[in-house]
C-alpha positions in Angstrom: 0.0 0.1 0.0 3.1 2.4 0.9 4.3 1.4 -2.3 1.6 2.4 -4.4 1.6 5.7 -2.7 5.0 6.0 -3.6 4.2 5.9 -7.0 1.6 8.2 -7.5 3.6 11.0 -5.7 5.9 10.4 -8.5 3.3 10.7 -11.2 2.0 14.2 -9.5 5.7 14.8 -9.5 6.6 14.3 -13.2 3.0 15.7 -14.2 3.9 18.9 -12.5 6.9 19.0 -14.6 5.8 18.2 -17.8 2.7 21.1 -17.2 5.8 23.6 -16.8 8.1 22.5 -19.5 4.8 22.4 -22.0 4.4 26.0 -21.1 7.6 27.2 -21.4 7.4 26.0 -25.1 4.6 27.8 -25.8 5.7 31.0 -24.6 8.4 30.4 -26.6 6.5 29.5 -29.5 4.3 32.6 -29.1 7.7 35.0 -28.3 8.8 33.8 -31.6 5.9 35.3 -33.9 5.7 38.9 -31.9 6.8 42.2 -33.8 7.9 45.0 -32.7 7.8 48.3 -34.5 10.0 50.9 -34.4 10.3 53.4 -37.8 11.7 56.9 -37.4 11.9 58.5 -40.4 11.6 55.7 -42.6 10.7 55.8 -46.3 7.4 54.9 -46.5 8.7 51.9 -50.0 11.0 50.8 -47.3 8.3 50.3 -44.2 6.7 48.2 -46.8 9.1 46.3 -48.0 10.1 45.5 -44.1 6.6 44.7 -43.3 5.9 42.3 -46.3 9.3 40.2 -45.4 7.8 39.5 -42.3 4.6 38.8 -42.8 5.3 37.0 -45.9 3.0 38.8 -48.0 3.3 40.0 -52.1 2.8 43.6 -52.1 2.8 46.2 -54.9 3.8 49.4 -54.8 2.5 52.4 -57.0 5.0 54.8 -58.3 3.0 57.4 -56.5 3.7 55.9 -53.4 6.0 58.4 -51.4 7.5 59.9 -48.2 9.0 59.1 -45.2 6.7 57.4 -41.4 7.5 58.0 -37.8 6.0 55.4 -36.2 6.7 53.4 -33.1 4.9 51.1 -30.7 5.7 50.2 -27.2 4.5 46.8 -27.2 4.9 43.7 -28.8 2.0 42.5 -31.8 1.0 39.3 -33.2 0.6 38.5 -36.3 -2.9 39.9 -36.7 -2.3 42.9 -34.3 0.9 43.8 -36.5 -0.9 43.4 -40.3 -3.9 46.1 -38.7 -1.4 48.3 -37.2 0.3 48.6 -41.0 -2.6 49.3 -42.7 -3.5 51.6 -39.9 -0.1 53.4 -40.9 -0.8 53.8 -44.4 -4.4 54.9 -44.3 -3.1 57.9 -41.8 -0.6 58.7 -44.7 -3.3 58.7 -47.2 -2.7 55.5 -48.4 -4.6 52.0 -48.5 -4.3 48.4 -49.4 -5.8 46.4 -52.0 -6.2 43.0 -51.4 -6.1 41.3 -54.8 -8.2 38.4 -55.8 -4.7 36.6 -56.6 -3.6 37.2 -53.1 -1.5 40.2 -53.7 -1.8 43.3 -51.9 -1.7 46.5 -53.9 -0.6 49.8 -52.2 -1.8 53.1 -53.6 -3.8 56.3 -52.9 -6.7 56.1 -50.9 -8.7 58.3 -53.6 -7.3 55.8 -56.4 -8.4 53.1 -54.2 -12.0 54.1 -54.2 -12.2 55.0 -57.7 -10.3 51.2 -59.0 -11.8 47.5 -59.6 -15.9 49.2 -58.6 -17.5 46.5 -60.4 -21.5 47.7 -62.0 -24.2 45.6 -60.0 -27.0 45.4 -61.7 -30.6 44.5 -60.1 -30.2 41.1 -61.2 -26.6 40.3 -59.9 -25.7 40.4 -56.0 -22.3 41.7 -54.3 -19.6 39.3 -52.7 -18.1 39.8 -49.5 -16.8 43.6 -48.8 -16.7 45.7 -51.8 -17.4 48.8 -53.3 -19.9 48.4 -55.8 -21.9 50.5 -58.6 -25.3 49.9 -59.0 -28.3 51.8 -61.1 -31.9 52.2 -59.9 -34.5 52.6 -62.2 -36.9 55.5 -60.7 -40.4 54.5 -61.2 -42.3 56.8 -59.3 -41.0 60.3 -58.7 -38.5 62.3 -60.8 -34.7 62.2 -60.9 -35.0 65.9 -60.1 -36.5 65.4 -57.0 -34.2 62.7 -55.7 -31.3 65.5 -56.2 -31.3 67.3 -53.0 -30.7 64.2 -51.2 -27.8 63.6 -53.2 -26.4 66.5 -51.1 -27.5 64.8 -47.7 -25.1 62.1 -49.0 -22.4 63.6 -49.6 -22.8 65.9 -46.2 -23.0 62.3 -44.5 -20.0 60.8 -46.2 -17.5 62.6 -43.7 -15.5 62.4 -40.9 -17.2 63.0 -37.8 -20.4 62.5 -35.9 -22.8 62.8 -38.2 -26.7 61.7 -38.2 -29.3 61.8 -40.6 -32.8 62.6 -39.2 -36.4 62.4 -41.5 -39.0 64.4 -39.5 -42.5 64.1 -41.1 -44.8 66.7 -40.8 -48.4 67.1 -39.4 -49.4 70.5 -40.1 -46.7 72.7 -41.3 -45.0 72.4 -44.9 -41.6 71.1 -45.7 -40.7 74.0 -47.3 -41.6 76.5 -44.7 -40.2 75.3 -42.2 -36.8 74.5 -44.3 -36.9 78.3 -44.9 -37.5 79.4 -40.9 -34.4 77.0 -40.6 -32.2 78.7 -43.1 -33.7 82.7 -41.9 -32.7 81.4 -38.0 -28.9 80.5 -38.7 -28.7 83.3 -41.6 -29.8 86.1 -39.0 -27.8 84.2 -36.2 -25.2 87.0 -36.6 -23.0 86.7 -39.3 -21.0 83.9 -38.5 -21.3 83.5 -35.3 -22.5 80.3 -36.2 -19.6 77.5 -36.7 -20.1 75.5 -40.1 -19.8 72.1 -39.1 -22.8 73.2 -36.6 -25.1 74.1 -39.1 -27.3 71.4 -40.5 -28.0 70.6 -43.7 -31.6 70.9 -44.3 -33.9 69.4 -47.8 -37.3 69.4 -48.1 -39.3 66.6 -49.5 -42.4 68.3 -50.8 -43.8 64.8 -52.0 -43.8 62.9 -48.6 -44.1 66.4 -46.9 -40.5 65.7 -44.9 -37.7 67.0 -43.6 -35.0 65.4 -44.1 -31.9 67.3 -41.4 -28.4 65.9 -41.5 -26.1 67.5 -38.9 -23.1 67.0 -36.8 -23.9 66.3 -32.9 -27.1 67.0 -31.7 -30.0 69.7 -33.2 -33.1 69.7 -31.0 -36.2 72.1 -31.1 -37.7 72.9 -27.5 -40.7 74.4 -27.0 -41.2 76.9 -24.1 -44.0 76.7 -21.9 -43.6 79.2 -19.6 -40.2 81.2 -20.3 -39.5 83.7 -23.1 -37.1 82.1 -25.7 -35.3 85.3 -26.4 -34.5 85.9 -22.5 -33.1 82.1 -22.1 -31.0 82.8 -24.8 -28.4 84.7 -23.0 -28.4 82.7 -19.7 -27.9 79.3 -22.3 -25.1 81.0 -24.3 -23.2 81.9 -20.6 -23.8 78.4 -19.7 -22.5 76.6 -22.9 -19.8 79.4 -22.8 -18.8 78.0 -19.4 -19.1 74.5 -20.6 -16.6 74.4 -23.3 -14.0 76.8 -21.3 -14.2 73.5 -18.5 -13.5 71.2 -21.6 -10.7 73.1 -23.3 -9.3 73.2 -19.8 -9.5 69.4 -19.4 -8.1 68.4 -23.0 -5.1 68.9 -25.4 -4.5 71.5 -27.7 -6.4 70.8 -30.3 -7.7 72.9 -32.8 -10.6 71.0 -34.1 -11.7 69.9 -30.9 -12.0 73.3 -29.5 -13.8 74.1 -32.5 -16.4 71.0 -32.1 -17.2 72.1 -28.5 -19.0 75.1 -30.0 -22.6 75.5 -29.4 -25.2 77.0 -31.3 -28.3 78.3 -29.7 -30.7 80.3 -31.7 -34.3 81.7 -30.8 -37.7 81.5 -32.6 -40.3 84.0 -31.7 -42.9 82.9 -33.3 -43.2 79.3 -31.7 -41.9 80.9 -28.8 -39.1 78.2 -29.1 -35.2 77.6 -28.9 -32.9 75.5 -31.8 -30.0 74.4 -29.8 -26.9 72.5 -31.8 -24.7 71.1 -29.5 -22.2 67.5 -28.8 -24.6 65.4 -26.5 -23.2 66.2 -23.2 -23.4 69.7 -24.1 -26.9 68.8 -24.8 -27.9 67.4 -21.8 -26.8 70.1 -19.3 -28.1 72.6 -21.5 -31.7 70.2 -21.5 -31.6 70.4 -17.6 -30.6 74.0 -17.4 -34.3 74.9 -19.7 -35.8 72.6 -17.5 -35.5 74.0 -14.3 -36.3 77.5 -16.4 -39.1 76.8 -17.8 -41.5 76.8 -15.0 -44.7 78.4 -14.0 -43.5 81.7 -11.9 -45.8 83.0 -9.1 -47.5 85.7 -9.3 -48.5 88.4 -6.7 -51.6 90.3 -6.1 -50.8 93.7 -4.8 -53.6 95.4 -2.8 -53.0 99.4 -1.7 -55.2 100.4 1.2 -55.6 104.0 1.2 -57.9 105.1 4.2 -58.6 109.1 5.0 -61.1 110.4 7.4 -61.3 114.1 7.8 -63.1 116.5 10.4 -63.4 119.9 10.4 -65.2 122.9 12.0 -65.5 126.9 11.6 -66.9 129.3 12.9 -67.2 133.6 11.8 -68.9 136.2 13.3 -68.3 139.4 13.1 -70.4 143.1 12.6 -69.7 146.0 11.0 -71.0 149.6 10.3 -70.8 152.5 8.7 -72.2 156.3 9.1 -73.0 158.4 5.8 -71.8 161.5 7.4 -68.2 159.2 7.3 -66.5 156.6 9.3 -67.0 153.3 9.2 -65.9 149.6 10.6 -64.8 147.2 8.4 -63.3 143.8 8.8 -61.6 141.4 5.8 -60.8 138.0 7.9 -62.6 135.1 7.3 -65.5 135.1 5.1 -66.8 138.7 5.3 -67.9 140.9 3.1 -66.6 144.1 3.5 -69.5 147.0 4.4 -68.0 149.8 2.1 -67.9 148.1 -0.6 -71.5 147.1 0.2 -72.6 150.5 1.0 -71.3 151.8 -2.5 -72.7 149.0 -4.6 -75.8 149.3 -2.3 -75.9 153.0 -4.1 -75.2 152.0 -7.2 -78.0 149.7 -7.5 -80.4 152.4 -6.4 -82.4 154.0 -8.9 -81.6 157.7 -10.0 -84.4 160.3 -10.7 -83.5 163.7 -12.6 -85.9 166.8 -13.0 -84.9 168.3 -16.3 -86.3 171.5 -18.7 -87.7 171.4 -22.1 -87.9 174.9 -23.8 -90.8 175.2 -26.5 -89.2 176.9 -29.7 -91.9 178.9 -30.9 -93.4 180.1 -27.3 -90.2 179.6 -25.3 -92.2 178.3 -22.6 -90.3 175.9 -19.6 -92.0 173.0 -18.8 -90.0 170.3 -16.5 -90.1 166.6 -16.3 -88.9 163.9 -14.2 -86.6 161.3 -15.8 -85.5 158.1 -13.9 -82.2 155.8 -14.6 -82.5 152.2 -13.4 -79.4 151.5 -11.6 -76.4 148.7 -11.4 -76.7 145.4 -10.1 -73.8 144.2 -10.9 -71.5 144.9 -8.4 -74.2 144.5 -5.4 -74.8 140.7 -7.0 -71.2 140.0 -7.0 -70.7 141.3 -3.1 -73.6 139.4 -2.0 -72.5 135.6 -3.9 -69.6 136.1 -1.4 -71.9 135.8 1.8 -71.7 132.6 3.9 -74.4 131.9 6.2 -76.2 134.7 7.7 -76.2 138.2 6.9 -78.1 141.1 7.5 -78.3 144.6 7.6 -79.6 147.7 9.4 -80.3 151.5 8.4 -81.0 153.6 11.0 -80.9 157.4 9.9 -77.6 158.0 8.5 -76.0 155.0 10.1 -76.2 151.5 8.7 -74.8 148.2 10.1 -74.1 144.1 8.8 -74.3 141.2 10.8 -72.5 138.0 9.7 -72.5 134.9 11.0 -71.8 131.3 9.9 -70.6 128.3 11.6 -69.3 124.7 9.0 -68.5 121.3 9.8 -66.9 119.4 7.4 -66.9 115.3 7.4 -64.9 113.1 4.6 -64.4 109.4 4.5 -62.2 108.3 1.4 -61.4 104.5 0.9 -59.8 103.7 -2.3 -58.1 100.3 -2.9 -56.4 100.0 -6.3 -54.9 96.7 -6.5 -52.9 95.1 -9.5 -51.3 91.7 -10.3 -47.1 91.1 -11.9 -45.4 88.3 -12.4 -42.8 87.4 -9.7 -39.8 90.3 -9.6 -41.8 92.1 -12.7 -42.3 96.3 -12.4 -45.8 97.0 -12.4 -47.8 100.4 -12.1 -51.5 101.6 -12.0 -53.0 105.1 -12.5 -56.6 105.6 -11.6 -56.7 109.6 -12.5 -56.6 111.9 -15.1 -53.5 114.1 -16.8 -54.2 117.9 -15.7 -52.4 120.5 -18.5 -49.5 122.7 -16.4 -48.0 125.7 -17.9 -44.7 125.3 -18.2 -43.1 128.5 -19.8 -44.4 131.4 -22.1 -42.8 133.7 -24.8 -44.2 136.5 -26.8 -42.2 138.4 -29.8 -41.3 141.9 -29.8 -43.7 144.2 -29.6 -46.2 141.2 -27.6 -47.1 139.5 -30.6 -47.0 136.1 -31.6 -47.5 134.6 -27.8 -47.6 131.1 -26.7 -47.0 129.1 -24.1 -45.6 125.5 -23.1 -47.6 123.5 -21.5 -46.7 119.9 -19.6 -49.5 117.4 -18.6 -49.1 116.1 -15.4 -50.5 112.5 -13.9 -52.8 113.2 -11.2 -54.6 111.0 -8.7 -54.0 107.6 -7.8 -50.9 105.9 -9.1 -49.2 102.5 -7.3 -46.1 101.4 -8.7 -44.6 98.0 -7.3 -42.2 95.0 -7.9 -42.5 91.9 -5.7 -39.8 89.4 -5.4 -40.7 85.9 -3.2 -38.3 85.0 -1.1 -38.1 81.2 0.5 -41.8 80.5 2.3 -44.4 82.5 2.1 -42.4 86.0 2.5 -42.9 88.6 -0.4 -40.3 91.6 -0.5 -42.1 94.6 -2.2 -40.7 97.6 -3.6 -43.5 100.2 -3.7 -43.8 103.7 -4.9 -47.4 105.0 -3.5 -49.0 108.7 -4.5 -52.7 110.0 -4.3 -52.6 113.8 -5.8 -55.9 115.6 -6.7 -55.9 119.8 -7.7 -57.0 121.5 -5.3 -57.4 125.0 -7.5 -56.0 127.5 -8.9 -53.4 130.4 -7.7 -52.2 133.1 -9.5 -49.6 131.7 -11.3 -51.4 128.3 -12.3 -52.7 125.7 -10.6 -51.6 123.8 -7.4 -51.8 120.0 -7.2 -51.8 118.3 -3.7 -49.7 115.4 -3.2 -49.1 112.4 -0.8 -46.5 110.0 -1.9 -44.6 107.4 0.0 -41.6 104.8 -1.3 -40.1 102.2 0.0 -39.1 98.6 0.5 -40.9 96.3 3.0 -41.5 92.6 3.5 -44.3 90.8 4.4 -46.0 87.9 4.4 -48.6 85.9 1.9 -51.9 87.6 3.2 -50.7 89.9 5.6 -51.4 93.4 6.2 -48.7 95.9 6.4 -49.2 99.3 7.2 -46.6 101.5 5.0 -47.5 105.2 6.2 -49.8 107.5 7.5 -50.7 111.0 8.5 -52.1 112.3 11.6 -52.6 115.7 12.1 -54.9 118.1 13.8 -54.8 122.1 13.0 -56.9 124.5 15.4 -56.8 128.4 14.1 -58.2 131.5 15.4 -58.5 135.0 13.8 -60.0 138.1 15.5 -59.4 141.7 14.2 -61.3 144.1 16.9 -61.1 147.4 17.7 -58.4 148.4 20.4 -60.1 148.6 23.9 -63.5 149.1 22.4 -63.2 145.4 21.3 -62.2 144.0 24.7 -65.4 145.3 26.3 -67.0 142.2 27.8 -70.5 142.2 25.9 -70.4 145.2 24.2 -66.6 144.1 22.4 -68.4 141.9 20.1 -69.9 145.2 18.5 -66.6 146.3 17.7 -64.8 142.9 16.3 -64.7 140.7 14.3 -63.6 137.0 14.8 -63.1 133.5 12.4 -61.5 130.0 14.5 -61.3 126.5 12.1 -60.2 123.6 13.8 -59.7 120.9 10.8 -58.5 116.6 11.6 -57.3 114.5 9.5 -56.4 110.9 9.8 -54.6 109.5 6.6 -53.1 105.6 6.6 -51.6 103.4 3.2 -51.7 99.5 3.9 -50.7 97.3 1.2 -51.3 93.1 1.1 -49.6 91.1 -1.1 -51.6 87.8 -2.2 -48.7 84.9 -4.1 -50.3 83.3 -6.6 -48.2 80.0 -7.0 -50.9 77.8 -10.0 -54.2 78.6 -11.9 -56.6 77.2 -9.3 -55.3 79.7 -6.8 -55.9 82.8 -9.7 -59.1 81.2 -10.8 -60.2 81.6 -7.0 -59.6 84.7 -7.0 -61.0 86.3 -10.0 -63.8 84.2 -9.6 -64.4 85.8 -5.9 -63.8 89.6 -7.4 -65.8 88.8 -10.4 -69.1 88.0 -8.7 -68.9 90.9 -6.3 -68.9 93.5 -9.5 -72.1 90.6 -10.9 -73.4 91.7 -7.5 -73.6 95.6 -7.4 -74.6 95.0 -11.0 -77.5 93.1 -9.9 -78.4 95.4 -7.0 -78.0 98.4 -9.1 -80.8 96.6 -12.0 -83.0 96.2 -9.3 -82.5 99.9 -8.4 -84.1 100.7 -11.6 -83.7 103.8 -13.9 -86.0 106.6 -12.5 -86.5 108.2 -15.7 -86.4 104.7 -17.9 -88.2 102.1 -16.0 -88.4 99.9 -18.7 -84.8 99.6 -19.5 -82.1 97.2 -17.5 -78.5 98.1 -16.1 -76.4 96.2 -18.0 -74.8 92.7 -16.3 -71.8 90.7 -16.4 -72.5 87.0 -17.5 -72.3 84.6 -15.2 -69.2 82.4 -14.2 -69.3 79.2 -16.2 -65.8 78.0 -15.5 -66.1 73.9 -15.3 -63.8 72.3 -13.0 -61.4 70.2 -15.0 -59.7 67.3 -13.3 -55.9 66.3 -13.5 -55.8 63.9 -16.0 -54.3 61.1 -13.7 -57.1 61.5 -11.7 -59.7 61.3 -14.9 -57.7 58.1 -15.7 -57.9 56.5 -12.0 -61.7 57.4 -12.3 -62.3 55.5 -15.7 -60.5 52.5 -14.2 -62.1 52.5 -11.1 -65.8 52.7 -13.3 -65.0 49.7 -15.2 -63.4 47.7 -12.3 -67.0 48.4 -10.8 -68.9 47.2 -14.0 -66.5 43.7 -14.3 -67.3 43.1 -10.6 -71.0 43.6 -11.2 
């Protein structure tokens, strides 16, 4: 038993040494057929002869094959890899190896190799193997002229590079119109700003209403939903420039590779779309940017609430007297009418009677008669028009007196709520008022001839200008310019305008109320005109003085309330509320009717008929649920 085991060990050892010997012999055989290539400044004919001798191949060299080669391999190659290396070197230097039927290899220029030995194949015969052929195809259903543009596409595709050809079948537009639009886009893109290799070749096939597009890289059309194409062009050009700089920094200095990093980005305003031609990696980056920017932007409804409450009280009391013999007591404060002017106007308003004589022409008799002239009521009417309140006159002998007394009470309550809806980060303005002409200058010629005035129109009313910026969460930053103006009256020069304006930047929550500013003032004025000493006598002093007292209190506050509208549902809900409010006011006016036109109705808005539209996913869910219920039944 021990002997048997010993023999087994000897057999295993011999097998081991035999395997090692076999592996060594195989490695020596492999090493015997491996080749190394090191040709520096070697004539190309000598290079071909050396390779042919090593591979035992018969090679015929065309006399036009000339030049020197510089090539080196840092790894050993077997026979197949060595022959492929030989073919690649020839291709780099513009030569090709054409294998003949008798196992002879002919070396000639690549341009001549494509043309040589090209057989003509008919429709009844087939080509054998990997070979260049010429085939004649008879056209039955289309003219040869219509196939001409396809030749240009084939030529453009038969080039080095990453070319691709797509056939786009059109549904609505015509092929000629699409080709014209694309050509105009690249024609108007900036006079050579788009590299030539990035401009696609576009050919219209009117017969099938298709467009054949050939180009390097990728050309895509992005139809935008919310963003504006012209605005995105600048952003995407900046992104593509940054990507190109990054790629240049990590790549070798190759002029061709740097040119291939160029990207064409053009906008088509009519369809609000972008036409982008770029390499696949750049296209993916730009597509991601477009997806993030082409989103529905939030909107902001800004309501400015202007509240003004004003109270005003005034009391005016005065006594004036005049004597026909001379002397008077007169006051001009408040709303009093001067007694002197009133006395003169009253005298002018009296009728005057004058006695005149008539002498007869023949007898010379003198006859007396009275002639009455009516008085002038104009000055008196003008003065009486300025009386406000109670005015009472007393005339006794040569004395006359007038007493005036008036009390005023003014209350006003003004509420204005201008509102405006705008996009996020977009300025919006609203004006509710009028344009008032204001004289800005005047000029006359010599001797006051040809006078003219320059007039400028100024906006007067309620103005609101706002720029909202939505922050993270529900806060809104508002840049606001609020103005409330009105015409107060005319002055000696021109009209005067009351103006209250606010310009500020505030932060407000969604739907929250923020006070912008306000004015709370109280004004008391008292004017007393009196005769010295006499006006100070208790009780009797009122006969010698005139008093005018005014008191005014005003409260003016401006509020702002922003409401963020993030989707169409919120906008629809808000519009529905405002719409029904106005419609309700119109219903109230219709119920009140028109006094002088009882048979006529006031106009009214139509009923809000907005159907509820469910999302497609939910509608699909309902259909599946209904179908399942029917199956269960």
